[in-house]
N, C-alpha and C positions, 0 to 999 in steps of 0.2 A: 892395853884397846889395842886392837888386828882389826887394820885394814883389810876390807875383802874385794870393794872392789872400786879402781877411779878410775876413770874414764873422762874427755874434755873432747868435743868436739868442736871444731873453729871453722866456719863456711867466713871469706871476706871475698868482697868483689871490687876488683881492685878499676879505674880508672883513670889515664893521663893522656897527658897533650907533651911528646917525646919534637924536643928538637936534636938534628940528628947531623952533623959534617955527610957521613955517609951510615949506611946498617951497620958498620965494623960496631961502631962505639958510637953508642948516645946517654945524652940525660932525660930527666921528665921531672914535670912533678904531677901529683894525682890529688886524687881523695878515695875512703877505705870504708867499702859503710860493709855490715856483718853481723854475725852472731856466734854464741856458743852454749852451750847446755851439758850443766855438767854434773851428773850421775854418780856418786859411790856411800860405800857401809862402814858406820865403824861398828863395832860388838866387842862391847866384855864382858868377863866373865868372872864371878865375884858370890858376895854374896844375894847380890842383888843381879842378875841379868841382863846388859844395857844392849841395846839395840838401837842405832842413830842414823839415818839416810839425810841424803845434800843432796838435796833440789837445789838447781843453778838457773836460769836462763837467762842472756845477756844481746842486749843490744848494743854494739861498737859501729863506732865511727872515728873520721883524725885523715892526717894529713898524711904525704912520704913522699921523699924523692928516695929515686936510684939513678945507679949507674947501670949500663948497661955493654957488654962485650961480645955481643952475637950470644955468644950459649953461655952466660953466665951474670946475673943482674947482681949489683950491691945495692940491698936499701935501707932507710932509712927512716923511722913512721915515727909519727906520737898522734895514739889514740886515745879515746873515751869511755869508758864503758858502762854502760846503768845496767841494773839487773833484780829480779823478784829474786829471792830463797828463801827455801822451806826446810824444816830440819826439823821431824817427827820423830818424837823418840817412846820405842816404844814400851808398856807398862806405868811413865813416868811423861804424866803428860806436862808439871813445870818446866821440864827440863825440854820440852819443845819452843821451837823458837820458828819466828819469820818475819820475815820484810824487804825491805829497798837495801841496795848497797849503788854505791859509782865508786868507778876506777879511773886512770889514768897512767901513763904506760908509755914508755919509748919499743921501739923493736929498730931489732939491726937481723934485716936476711940473704942470703945467702941462699938464692934458688938457680939450677941448672934449668937450660933450654935444649929443645934441639927445632931449629927451625924449617916447617916447608913450604914454598911457597903454591898460595891456593890463587896466585889470578896473578895481572901485571902490578896490581896493589895493595894484593891482601896477602899476610903472611898469618899462620898458625904456629903452634905449638907444643907439644906439654908439656910438665914444669915438675919438679923433685929437688925437694932444699931441705933447712931449714931458717927459724930465728930464733930470736933469745928477745922476751920480752922482762925491759926492767921496769918495776911496782917506781911509779913517783908517786903515786896520791891510795889510801886505800877507805873508805867511808862507807858506814849501816849506820841503819837507821836501830835503835836497840829496842827493848820490848813496849817503852814508853814511846816512842816512834821519836827518840832525840837521835841526832845526827853525830855518831862518836866517829874520831879517829882506830883503826882497828890498829896500829901500830905504836897508839901510847896507851893501848886500855887492854886489861888481859880478857882473855875468851876461854871458859874452860878452868878458869887455873891457872895459865898460863900466856906467857906477856911471848908479843909475837917483833921482828921489825921489818920494814919493808924490803928489806932484803928476800923474806919470805913468802913470800908472791909473785918472786920473780919466777919466771916458765920458760923450758925450751920445747919447741914444738918442730915435730918437720911435718914439712906441708907437700899433697899433689893436690897435681891441677894443671890446667891450661887455660892459654892465652889467646891473643888474635891481634896482628896490627894491622891496621889499615893505614897506604900512603897516600897523607894530603898534595906533597908536592918532592921535593930531593931532597927537601933538609926540615919535614914534617909531617908528623903520623901522626897517627893513636890510637890506642894500645890497652885493651881489654882484658882483664886475668879472675876468674874463677877460681879458690881457694880450697881446698879442704886442708884441714889438720887435725893431729893429736898430740895434745897435751901430756908429757909426762910431771910424774907429781912433785910437785913445789915443797919446797920446806915446809910452808905450814903444812900442807896436808902430812906430812912426814911424823910434827910434831903431833898432831893430832894422834 
């Protein structure tokens, strides 16, 4: 089976209230709202040629904490995702599938930034970095609408572990910080990311 295309885009909006002794080193807590979309195709050439598409549209939300050192940010997050999926298979309708899915992941990120002062209280900055999402739970509905654990059930004759859904992302975006006083500011980031192929996608 040959994978033709694998592309995942992620957009996340993060907002945090941050405490800091000064702006050279700070820590913060915040929330994440975002989404992702997956599009790729599988093709097998044999007695019967098979082409299957995978279409996933997902909504993500969660919380995060971070340590900011002016030009770099180290973050830890917990996210939940809910999605609709559609997997049409050309020429073999009974193999087509669609339904809903849910996942929970733990994220570790390292982001670089270059801050610019845009006013007495406002700082803006471009962001470039990476993060790694560790899968904690993967569930879907089957053709009968029953929810099952994907790490404990075979799919397409293959068995998977939770680590097969771990994902590495490259992130690009921008952010801003608004100082409320000398020790408190509000920060918002808008990030776009590309995910590399997961173990699940490589096995398929």
